[in-house]
PDB file of N, CA, C and O in Angstrom:
ATOM      1  N   MET A   1       0.858  -1.141   0.012  1.00  0.00           N
ATOM      2  CA  MET A   1      -0.029   0.003   0.002  1.00  0.00           C
ATOM      3  C   MET A   1       0.901   1.233   0.001  1.00  0.00           C
ATOM      4  O   MET A   1       1.875   1.315   0.749  1.00  0.00           O
ATOM      5  N   THR A   2       0.557   2.146  -0.848  1.00  0.00           N
ATOM      6  CA  THR A   2       1.366   3.414  -0.907  1.00  0.00           C
ATOM      7  C   THR A   2       1.074   4.282   0.256  1.00  0.00           C
ATOM      8  O   THR A   2       0.068   4.095   0.941  1.00  0.00           O
ATOM      9  N   GLU A   3       1.943   5.246   0.505  1.00  0.00           N
ATOM     10  CA  GLU A   3       1.726   6.237   1.607  1.00  0.00           C
ATOM     11  C   GLU A   3       0.424   6.988   1.407  1.00  0.00           C
ATOM     12  O   GLU A   3      -0.324   7.253   2.348  1.00  0.00           O
ATOM     13  N   GLU A   4       0.170   7.332   0.105  1.00  0.00           N
ATOM     14  CA  GLU A   4      -1.013   8.131  -0.224  1.00  0.00           C
ATOM     15  C   GLU A   4      -2.273   7.287   0.091  1.00  0.00           C
ATOM     16  O   GLU A   4      -3.219   7.843   0.648  1.00  0.00           O
ATOM     17  N   ASN A   5      -2.333   6.026  -0.223  1.00  0.00           N
ATOM     18  CA  ASN A   5      -3.473   5.189   0.171  1.00  0.00           C
ATOM     19  C   ASN A   5      -3.626   5.094   1.603  1.00  0.00           C
ATOM     20  O   ASN A   5      -4.764   5.107   2.072  1.00  0.00           O
ATOM     21  N   LYS A   6      -2.561   4.994   2.395  1.00  0.00           N
ATOM     22  CA  LYS A   6      -2.686   4.867   3.848  1.00  0.00           C
ATOM     23  C   LYS A   6      -3.328   6.140   4.432  1.00  0.00           C
ATOM     24  O   LYS A   6      -4.018   6.060   5.448  1.00  0.00           O
ATOM     25  N   ASN A   7      -3.119   7.282   3.825  1.00  0.00           N
ATOM     26  CA  ASN A   7      -3.716   8.469   4.329  1.00  0.00           C
ATOM     27  C   ASN A   7      -5.136   8.729   3.946  1.00  0.00           C
ATOM     28  O   ASN A   7      -5.877   9.392   4.673  1.00  0.00           O
ATOM     29  N   THR A   8      -5.506   8.234   2.856  1.00  0.00           N
ATOM     30  CA  THR A   8      -6.876   8.314   2.384  1.00  0.00           C
ATOM     31  C   THR A   8      -7.821   7.268   2.737  1.00  0.00           C
ATOM     32  O   THR A   8      -9.033   7.469   2.660  1.00  0.00           O
ATOM     33  N   GLU A   9      -7.310   6.115   3.136  1.00  0.00           N
ATOM     34  CA  GLU A   9      -8.096   4.958   3.554  1.00  0.00           C
ATOM     35  C   GLU A   9      -8.787   5.261   4.871  1.00  0.00           C
ATOM     36  O   GLU A   9      -8.152   5.713   5.823  1.00  0.00           O
ATOM     37  N   LYS A  10     -10.118   5.007   4.926  1.00  0.00           N
ATOM     38  CA  LYS A  10     -10.823   5.249   6.147  1.00  0.00           C
ATOM     39  C   LYS A  10     -10.766   3.984   6.986  1.00  0.00           C
ATOM     40  O   LYS A  10     -10.860   2.873   6.465  1.00  0.00           O
ATOM     41  N   GLN A  11     -10.613   4.164   8.271  1.00  0.00           N
ATOM     42  CA  GLN A  11     -10.612   3.030   9.192  1.00  0.00           C
ATOM     43  C   GLN A  11     -12.034   2.877   9.681  1.00  0.00           C
ATOM     44  O   GLN A  11     -12.657   3.851  10.104  1.00  0.00           O
ATOM     45  N   CYS A  12     -12.539   1.692   9.629  1.00  0.00           N
ATOM     46  CA  CYS A  12     -13.944   1.435   9.973  1.00  0.00           C
ATOM     47  C   CYS A  12     -13.963   0.140  10.814  1.00  0.00           C
ATOM     48  O   CYS A  12     -13.587  -0.914  10.300  1.00  0.00           O
ATOM     49  N   ASP A  13     -14.365   0.189  12.015  1.00  0.00           N
ATOM     50  CA  ASP A  13     -14.573  -0.966  12.774  1.00  0.00           C
ATOM     51  C   ASP A  13     -16.106  -1.238  12.727  1.00  0.00           C
ATOM     52  O   ASP A  13     -16.918  -0.375  13.062  1.00  0.00           O
ATOM     53  N   ILE A  14     -16.461  -2.473  12.296  1.00  0.00           N
ATOM     54  CA  ILE A  14     -17.853  -2.857  12.192  1.00  0.00           C
ATOM     55  C   ILE A  14     -18.096  -3.898  13.257  1.00  0.00           C
ATOM     56  O   ILE A  14     -17.690  -5.054  13.138  1.00  0.00           O
ATOM     57  N   HIS A  15     -18.772  -3.456  14.303  1.00  0.00           N
ATOM     58  CA  HIS A  15     -19.205  -4.355  15.339  1.00  0.00           C
ATOM     59  C   HIS A  15     -20.808  -4.356  15.341  1.00  0.00           C
ATOM     60  O   HIS A  15     -21.426  -3.335  15.645  1.00  0.00           O
ATOM     61  N   VAL A  16     -21.385  -5.427  15.025  1.00  0.00           N
ATOM     62  CA  VAL A  16     -22.802  -5.510  15.033  1.00  0.00           C
ATOM     63  C   VAL A  16     -23.303  -6.535  16.030  1.00  0.00           C
ATOM     64  O   VAL A  16     -22.957  -7.715  16.063  1.00  0.00           O
ATOM     65  N   VAL A  17     -24.160  -5.935  16.835  1.00  0.00           N
ATOM     66  CA  VAL A  17     -24.913  -6.898  17.805  1.00  0.00           C
ATOM     67  C   VAL A  17     -26.326  -6.917  17.349  1.00  0.00           C
ATOM     68  O   VAL A  17     -27.013  -5.897  17.290  1.00  0.00           O
ATOM     69  N   ILE A  18     -26.745  -8.114  17.025  1.00  0.00           N
ATOM     70  CA  ILE A  18     -28.182  -8.255  16.561  1.00  0.00           C
ATOM     71  C   ILE A  18     -29.037  -8.572  17.799  1.00  0.00           C
ATOM     72  O   ILE A  18     -28.853  -9.597  18.455  1.00  0.00           O
ATOM     73  N   ASN A  19     -29.974  -7.663  18.097  1.00  0.00           N
ATOM     74  CA  ASN A  19     -30.874  -7.873  19.201  1.00  0.00           C
ATOM     75  C   ASN A  19     -32.166  -8.478  18.728  1.00  0.00           C
ATOM     76  O   ASN A  19     -33.127  -7.813  18.342  1.00  0.00           O
ATOM     77  N   TRP A  20     -32.115  -9.777  18.788  1.00  0.00           N
ATOM     78  CA  TRP A  20     -33.379 -10.512  18.343  1.00  0.00           C
ATOM     79  C   TRP A  20     -34.585 -10.270  19.306  1.00  0.00           C
ATOM     80  O   TRP A  20     -34.408 -10.282  20.524  1.00  0.00           O
ATOM     81  N   VAL A  21     -35.758 -10.061  18.775  1.00  0.00           N
ATOM     82  CA  VAL A  21     -36.954  -9.890  19.478  1.00  0.00           C
ATOM     83  C   VAL A  21     -37.945 -11.064  19.221  1.00  0.00           C
ATOM     84  O   VAL A  21     -38.219 -11.386  18.065  1.00  0.00           O
ATOM     85  N   ASP A  22     -38.456 -11.670  20.242  1.00  0.00           N
ATOM     86  CA  ASP A  22     -39.423 -12.720  20.039  1.00  0.00           C
ATOM     87  C   ASP A  22     -40.736 -12.111  19.527  1.00  0.00           C
ATOM     88  O   ASP A  22     -41.251 -11.133  20.067  1.00  0.00           O
ATOM     89  N   CYS A  23     -41.258 -12.744  18.448  1.00  0.00           N
ATOM     90  CA  CYS A  23     -42.480 -12.210  17.806  1.00  0.00           C
ATOM     91  C   CYS A  23     -43.691 -12.185  18.749  1.00  0.00           C
ATOM     92  O   CYS A  23     -44.637 -11.415  18.579  1.00  0.00           O
ATOM     93  N   LYS A  24     -43.608 -13.076  19.760  1.00  0.00           N
ATOM     94  CA  LYS A  24     -44.693 -13.227  20.720  1.00  0.00           C
ATOM     95  C   LYS A  24     -44.695 -11.956  21.608  1.00  0.00           C
ATOM     96  O   LYS A  24     -45.741 -11.514  22.084  1.00  0.00           O
ATOM     97  N   ASP A  25     -43.414 -11.354  21.823  1.00  0.00           N
ATOM     98  CA  ASP A  25     -43.327 -10.242  22.729  1.00  0.00           C
ATOM     99  C   ASP A  25     -43.620  -8.886  22.105  1.00  0.00           C
ATOM    100  O   ASP A  25     -44.209  -8.010  22.738  1.00  0.00           O
ATOM    101  N   LYS A  26     -43.190  -8.723  20.822  1.00  0.00           N
ATOM    102  CA  LYS A  26     -43.382  -7.420  20.144  1.00  0.00           C
ATOM    103  C   LYS A  26     -43.181  -7.639  18.696  1.00  0.00           C
ATOM    104  O   LYS A  26     -42.435  -8.523  18.276  1.00  0.00           O
ATOM    105  N   LEU A  27     -43.881  -6.791  17.890  1.00  0.00           N
ATOM    106  CA  LEU A  27     -43.704  -6.887  16.407  1.00  0.00           C
ATOM    107  C   LEU A  27     -43.066  -5.576  15.930  1.00  0.00           C
ATOM    108  O   LEU A  27     -43.235  -4.542  16.576  1.00  0.00           O
ATOM    109  N   PRO A  28     -42.344  -5.604  14.819  1.00  0.00           N
ATOM    110  CA  PRO A  28     -41.682  -4.383  14.414  1.00  0.00           C
ATOM    111  C   PRO A  28     -42.562  -3.286  13.821  1.00  0.00           C
ATOM    112  O   PRO A  28     -43.739  -3.523  13.553  1.00  0.00           O
ATOM    113  N   ASN A  29     -42.032  -2.132  13.619  1.00  0.00           N
ATOM    114  CA  ASN A  29     -42.663  -1.075  12.862  1.00  0.00           C
ATOM    115  C   ASN A  29     -42.648  -1.489  11.315  1.00  0.00           C
ATOM    116  O   ASN A  29     -41.895  -2.372  10.903  1.00  0.00           O
ATOM    117  N   ASP A  30     -43.497  -0.817  10.523  1.00  0.00           N
ATOM    118  CA  ASP A  30     -43.366  -1.134   9.111  1.00  0.00           C
ATOM    119  C   ASP A  30     -42.023  -0.946   8.557  1.00  0.00           C
ATOM    120  O   ASP A  30     -41.310  -0.026   8.956  1.00  0.00           O
ATOM    121  N   GLY A  31     -41.653  -1.753   7.678  1.00  0.00           N
ATOM    122  CA  GLY A  31     -40.381  -1.675   6.972  1.00  0.00           C
ATOM    123  C   GLY A  31     -39.591  -2.991   6.947  1.00  0.00           C
ATOM    124  O   GLY A  31     -40.053  -4.021   7.439  1.00  0.00           O
ATOM    125  N   TYR A  32     -38.415  -2.928   6.374  1.00  0.00           N
ATOM    126  CA  TYR A  32     -37.527  -4.078   6.304  1.00  0.00           C
ATOM    127  C   TYR A  32     -36.890  -4.492   7.564  1.00  0.00           C
ATOM    128  O   TYR A  32     -36.358  -3.650   8.288  1.00  0.00           O
ATOM    129  N   VAL A  33     -36.915  -5.756   7.869  1.00  0.00           N
ATOM    130  CA  VAL A  33     -36.223  -6.244   9.080  1.00  0.00           C
ATOM    131  C   VAL A  33     -35.602  -7.692   8.736  1.00  0.00           C
ATOM    132  O   VAL A  33     -35.913  -8.319   7.723  1.00  0.00           O
ATOM    133  N   LEU A  34     -34.759  -8.107   9.629  1.00  0.00           N
ATOM    134  CA  LEU A  34     -34.274  -9.408   9.651  1.00  0.00           C
ATOM    135  C   LEU A  34     -35.350 -10.295  10.306  1.00  0.00           C
ATOM    136  O   LEU A  34     -36.021  -9.870  11.246  1.00  0.00           O
ATOM    137  N   ILE A  35     -35.500 -11.487   9.816  1.00  0.00           N
ATOM    138  CA  ILE A  35     -36.336 -12.465  10.532  1.00  0.00           C
ATOM    139  C   ILE A  35     -35.569 -13.846  10.702  1.00  0.00           C
ATOM    140  O   ILE A  35     -34.677 -14.163   9.914  1.00  0.00           O
ATOM    141  N   TYR A  36     -35.929 -14.600  11.693  1.00  0.00           N
ATOM    142  CA  TYR A  36     -35.469 -15.953  11.800  1.00  0.00           C
ATOM    143  C   TYR A  36     -36.678 -16.812  11.817  1.00  0.00           C
ATOM    144  O   TYR A  36     -37.596 -16.605  12.611  1.00  0.00           O
ATOM    145  N   GLU A  37     -36.687 -17.834  10.894  1.00  0.00           N
ATOM    146  CA  GLU A  37     -37.787 -18.738  10.801  1.00  0.00           C
ATOM    147  C   GLU A  37     -37.186 -20.130  10.867  1.00  0.00           C
ATOM    148  O   GLU A  37     -36.280 -20.445  10.096  1.00  0.00           O
ATOM    149  N   LYS A  38     -37.675 -20.977  11.780  1.00  0.00           N
ATOM    150  CA  LYS A  38     -37.236 -22.322  11.923  1.00  0.00           C
ATOM    151  C   LYS A  38     -37.332 -23.106  10.577  1.00  0.00           C
ATOM    152  O   LYS A  38     -38.379 -23.131   9.930  1.00  0.00           O
ATOM    153  N   GLY A  39     -36.281 -23.697  10.215  1.00  0.00           N
ATOM    154  CA  GLY A  39     -36.241 -24.500   8.989  1.00  0.00           C
ATOM    155  C   GLY A  39     -35.867 -23.708   7.788  1.00  0.00           C
ATOM    156  O   GLY A  39     -35.559 -24.294   6.751  1.00  0.00           O
ATOM    157  N   ILE A  40     -35.876 -22.418   7.864  1.00  0.00           N
ATOM    158  CA  ILE A  40     -35.520 -21.526   6.731  1.00  0.00           C
ATOM    159  C   ILE A  40     -34.212 -20.753   7.042  1.00  0.00           C
ATOM    160  O   ILE A  40     -33.320 -20.654   6.200  1.00  0.00           O
ATOM    161  N   GLY A  41     -34.127 -20.198   8.304  1.00  0.00           N
ATOM    162  CA  GLY A  41     -32.972 -19.435   8.736  1.00  0.00           C
ATOM    163  C   GLY A  41     -33.279 -17.971   8.705  1.00  0.00           C
ATOM    164  O   GLY A  41     -34.413 -17.572   8.972  1.00  0.00           O
ATOM    165  N   VAL A  42     -32.262 -17.121   8.372  1.00  0.00           N
ATOM    166  CA  VAL A  42     -32.325 -15.690   8.515  1.00  0.00           C
ATOM    167  C   VAL A  42     -32.589 -15.093   7.116  1.00  0.00           C
ATOM    168  O   VAL A  42     -31.938 -15.454   6.136  1.00  0.00           O
ATOM    169  N   ARG A  43     -33.548 -14.185   7.059  1.00  0.00           N
ATOM    170  CA  ARG A  43     -33.817 -13.477   5.776  1.00  0.00           C
ATOM    171  C   ARG A  43     -34.183 -12.066   6.045  1.00  0.00           C
ATOM    172  O   ARG A  43     -34.578 -11.694   7.150  1.00  0.00           O
ATOM    173  N   VAL A  44     -34.047 -11.279   5.010  1.00  0.00           N
ATOM    174  CA  VAL A  44     -34.480  -9.843   5.123  1.00  0.00           C
ATOM    175  C   VAL A  44     -35.872  -9.833   4.418  1.00  0.00           C
ATOM    176  O   VAL A  44     -36.011 -10.267   3.275  1.00  0.00           O
ATOM    177  N   VAL A  45     -36.880  -9.325   5.146  1.00  0.00           N
ATOM    178  CA  VAL A  45     -38.222  -9.328   4.663  1.00  0.00           C
ATOM    179  C   VAL A  45     -38.885  -7.925   4.969  1.00  0.00           C
ATOM    180  O   VAL A  45     -38.310  -7.116   5.696  1.00  0.00           O
ATOM    181  N   HIS A  46     -40.024  -7.681   4.435  1.00  0.00           N
ATOM    182  CA  HIS A  46     -40.782  -6.481   4.832  1.00  0.00           C
ATOM    183  C   HIS A  46     -41.884  -6.839   5.738  1.00  0.00           C
ATOM    184  O   HIS A  46     -42.562  -7.847   5.538  1.00  0.00           O
ATOM    185  N   TYR A  47     -42.094  -6.006   6.777  1.00  0.00           N
ATOM    186  CA  TYR A  47     -43.216  -6.177   7.667  1.00  0.00           C
ATOM    187  C   TYR A  47     -44.236  -5.107   7.447  1.00  0.00           C
ATOM    188  O   TYR A  47     -43.902  -3.924   7.376  1.00  0.00           O
ATOM    189  N   GLU A  48     -45.466  -5.504   7.341  1.00  0.00           N
ATOM    190  CA  GLU A  48     -46.607  -4.521   7.169  1.00  0.00           C
ATOM    191  C   GLU A  48     -47.545  -4.714   8.378  1.00  0.00           C
ATOM    192  O   GLU A  48     -48.147  -5.776   8.533  1.00  0.00           O
ATOM    193  N   SER A  49     -47.661  -3.713   9.203  1.00  0.00           N
ATOM    194  CA  SER A  49     -48.434  -3.806  10.361  1.00  0.00           C
ATOM    195  C   SER A  49     -49.933  -3.829  10.145  1.00  0.00           C
ATOM    196  O   SER A  49     -50.669  -4.464  10.901  1.00  0.00           O
ATOM    197  N   LYS A  50     -50.386  -3.132   9.108  1.00  0.00           N
ATOM    198  CA  LYS A  50     -51.886  -3.121   8.804  1.00  0.00           C
ATOM    199  C   LYS A  50     -52.343  -4.524   8.502  1.00  0.00           C
ATOM    200  O   LYS A  50     -53.455  -4.896   8.877  1.00  0.00           O
ATOM    201  N   LYS A  51     -51.536  -5.307   7.847  1.00  0.00           N
ATOM    202  CA  LYS A  51     -51.873  -6.719   7.480  1.00  0.00           C
ATOM    203  C   LYS A  51     -51.314  -7.728   8.439  1.00  0.00           C
ATOM    204  O   LYS A  51     -51.616  -8.919   8.361  1.00  0.00           O
ATOM    205  N   ASN A  52     -50.444  -7.213   9.404  1.00  0.00           N
ATOM    206  CA  ASN A  52     -49.690  -8.087  10.280  1.00  0.00           C
ATOM    207  C   ASN A  52     -49.039  -9.246   9.621  1.00  0.00           C
ATOM    208  O   ASN A  52     -49.222 -10.412   9.973  1.00  0.00           O
ATOM    209  N   GLU A  53     -48.228  -8.849   8.592  1.00  0.00           N
ATOM    210  CA  GLU A  53     -47.526  -9.864   7.686  1.00  0.00           C
ATOM    211  C   GLU A  53     -46.133  -9.537   7.477  1.00  0.00           C
ATOM    212  O   GLU A  53     -45.764  -8.374   7.314  1.00  0.00           O
ATOM    213  N   PHE A  54     -45.277 -10.615   7.477  1.00  0.00           N
ATOM    214  CA  PHE A  54     -43.929 -10.550   7.055  1.00  0.00           C
ATOM    215  C   PHE A  54     -43.924 -11.101   5.644  1.00  0.00           C
ATOM    216  O   PHE A  54     -44.454 -12.193   5.440  1.00  0.00           O
ATOM    217  N   TRP A  55     -43.347 -10.402   4.626  1.00  0.00           N
ATOM    218  CA  TRP A  55     -43.332 -10.983   3.261  1.00  0.00           C
ATOM    219  C   TRP A  55     -42.180 -10.430   2.511  1.00  0.00           C
ATOM    220  O   TRP A  55     -41.613  -9.406   2.892  1.00  0.00           O
ATOM    221  N   HIS A  56     -41.809 -11.110   1.410  1.00  0.00           N
ATOM    222  CA  HIS A  56     -40.886 -10.733   0.449  1.00  0.00           C
ATOM    223  C   HIS A  56     -40.923 -11.841  -0.657  1.00  0.00           C
ATOM    224  O   HIS A  56     -40.138 -12.787  -0.584  1.00  0.00           O
ATOM    225  N   ASN A  57     -41.759 -11.745  -1.603  1.00  0.00           N
ATOM    226  CA  ASN A  57     -42.050 -12.727  -2.633  1.00  0.00           C
ATOM    227  C   ASN A  57     -42.767 -13.969  -2.101  1.00  0.00           C
ATOM    228  O   ASN A  57     -43.116 -14.868  -2.865  1.00  0.00           O
ATOM    229  N   SER A  58     -42.980 -14.007  -0.794  1.00  0.00           N
ATOM    230  CA  SER A  58     -43.636 -15.150  -0.113  1.00  0.00           C
ATOM    231  C   SER A  58     -43.989 -14.659   1.257  1.00  0.00           C
ATOM    232  O   SER A  58     -43.453 -13.648   1.713  1.00  0.00           O
ATOM    233  N   PHE A  59     -44.884 -15.355   1.928  1.00  0.00           N
ATOM    234  CA  PHE A  59     -45.183 -14.994   3.321  1.00  0.00           C
ATOM    235  C   PHE A  59     -44.370 -15.909   4.351  1.00  0.00           C
ATOM    236  O   PHE A  59     -44.107 -17.094   4.143  1.00  0.00           O
ATOM    237  N   TYR A  60     -44.044 -15.257   5.381  1.00  0.00           N
ATOM    238  CA  TYR A  60     -43.243 -16.055   6.377  1.00  0.00           C
ATOM    239  C   TYR A  60     -43.939 -16.072   7.794  1.00  0.00           C
ATOM    240  O   TYR A  60     -44.834 -15.289   8.112  1.00  0.00           O
ATOM    241  N   ASN A  61     -43.464 -16.976   8.540  1.00  0.00           N
ATOM    242  CA  ASN A  61     -43.980 -17.140   9.952  1.00  0.00           C
ATOM    243  C   ASN A  61     -42.771 -17.209  10.831  1.00  0.00           C
ATOM    244  O   ASN A  61     -42.422 -18.295  11.293  1.00  0.00           O
ATOM    245  N   PRO A  62     -42.102 -16.089  11.090  1.00  0.00           N
ATOM    246  CA  PRO A  62     -40.903 -16.163  11.911  1.00  0.00           C
ATOM    247  C   PRO A  62     -41.145 -16.286  13.366  1.00  0.00           C
ATOM    248  O   PRO A  62     -42.225 -15.941  13.846  1.00  0.00           O
ATOM    249  N   THR A  63     -40.125 -16.791  14.129  1.00  0.00           N
ATOM    250  CA  THR A  63     -40.162 -16.738  15.544  1.00  0.00           C
ATOM    251  C   THR A  63     -39.584 -15.527  16.136  1.00  0.00           C
ATOM    252  O   THR A  63     -39.974 -15.098  17.222  1.00  0.00           O
ATOM    253  N   HIS A  64     -38.619 -14.944  15.412  1.00  0.00           N
ATOM    254  CA  HIS A  64     -37.889 -13.749  15.961  1.00  0.00           C
ATOM    255  C   HIS A  64     -37.658 -12.756  14.777  1.00  0.00           C
ATOM    256  O   HIS A  64     -37.696 -13.138  13.607  1.00  0.00           O
ATOM    257  N   TRP A  65     -37.418 -11.461  15.140  1.00  0.00           N
ATOM    258  CA  TRP A  65     -37.088 -10.417  14.213  1.00  0.00           C
ATOM    259  C   TRP A  65     -36.125  -9.514  14.792  1.00  0.00           C
ATOM    260  O   TRP A  65     -36.005  -9.419  16.014  1.00  0.00           O
ATOM    261  N   ALA A  66     -35.365  -8.779  13.895  1.00  0.00           N
ATOM    262  CA  ALA A  66     -34.410  -7.727  14.455  1.00  0.00           C
ATOM    263  C   ALA A  66     -34.241  -6.657  13.464  1.00  0.00           C
ATOM    264  O   ALA A  66     -34.391  -6.915  12.270  1.00  0.00           O
ATOM    265  N   GLU A  67     -33.929  -5.431  13.882  1.00  0.00           N
ATOM    266  CA  GLU A  67     -33.682  -4.288  12.984  1.00  0.00           C
ATOM    267  C   GLU A  67     -32.464  -4.602  12.114  1.00  0.00           C
ATOM    268  O   GLU A  67     -31.548  -5.326  12.504  1.00  0.00           O
ATOM    269  N   LEU A  68     -32.505  -4.011  10.906  1.00  0.00           N
ATOM    270  CA  LEU A  68     -31.379  -4.167   9.993  1.00  0.00           C
ATOM    271  C   LEU A  68     -30.175  -3.381  10.603  1.00  0.00           C
ATOM    272  O   LEU A  68     -30.343  -2.299  11.167  1.00  0.00           O
ATOM    273  N   PRO A  69     -29.035  -3.933  10.474  1.00  0.00           N
ATOM    274  CA  PRO A  69     -27.851  -3.188  10.946  1.00  0.00           C
ATOM    275  C   PRO A  69     -27.498  -1.969  10.044  1.00  0.00           C
ATOM    276  O   PRO A  69     -27.837  -1.981   8.861  1.00  0.00           O
ATOM    277  N   LYS A  70     -26.861  -0.977  10.549  1.00  0.00           N
ATOM    278  CA  LYS A  70     -26.484   0.160   9.790  1.00  0.00           C
ATOM    279  C   LYS A  70     -25.490  -0.269   8.778  1.00  0.00           C
ATOM    280  O   LYS A  70     -24.751  -1.225   9.014  1.00  0.00           O
ATOM    281  N   PRO A  71     -25.432   0.405   7.630  1.00  0.00           N
ATOM    282  CA  PRO A  71     -24.446   0.073   6.532  1.00  0.00           C
ATOM    283  C   PRO A  71     -23.056   0.436   6.989  1.00  0.00           C
ATOM    284  O   PRO A  71     -22.928   1.213   7.936  1.00  0.00           O
ATOM    285  N   PRO A  72     -21.978  -0.090   6.361  1.00  0.00           N
ATOM    286  CA  PRO A  72     -20.679   0.261   6.738  1.00  0.00           C
ATOM    287  C   PRO A  72     -20.334   1.644   6.300  1.00  0.00           C
ATOM    288  O   PRO A  72     -20.918   2.164   5.350  1.00  0.00           O
ATOM    289  N   CYS A  73     -19.343   2.283   7.010  1.00  0.00           N
ATOM    290  CA  CYS A  73     -19.013   3.658   6.636  1.00  0.00           C
ATOM    291  C   CYS A  73     -18.203   3.501   5.325  1.00  0.00           C
ATOM    292  O   CYS A  73     -17.539   2.488   5.103  1.00  0.00           O
ATOM    293  N   LEU A  74     -18.282   4.505   4.499  1.00  0.00           N
ATOM    294  CA  LEU A  74     -17.632   4.440   3.207  1.00  0.00           C
ATOM    295  C   LEU A  74     -16.601   5.600   3.160  1.00  0.00           C
ATOM    296  O   LEU A  74     -15.906   5.768   2.158  1.00  0.00           O
TER     297      LEU A  74
END
């Protein structure tokens, strides 16, 4: 790496803690969230509170959900 690249490269520590919420305890606000569904795993889906549905080209029945993490600094 050249000296110039060292000076212009941004240092970014990405530490993500995912705080999973049990769907029995609370549901998310409208928008995209992470979900965990037994037998499927983790996915990014949209939650719509008016319909009480998690969906993204299909409907899901997750046990837990979490807010999406912030994107990395650029």
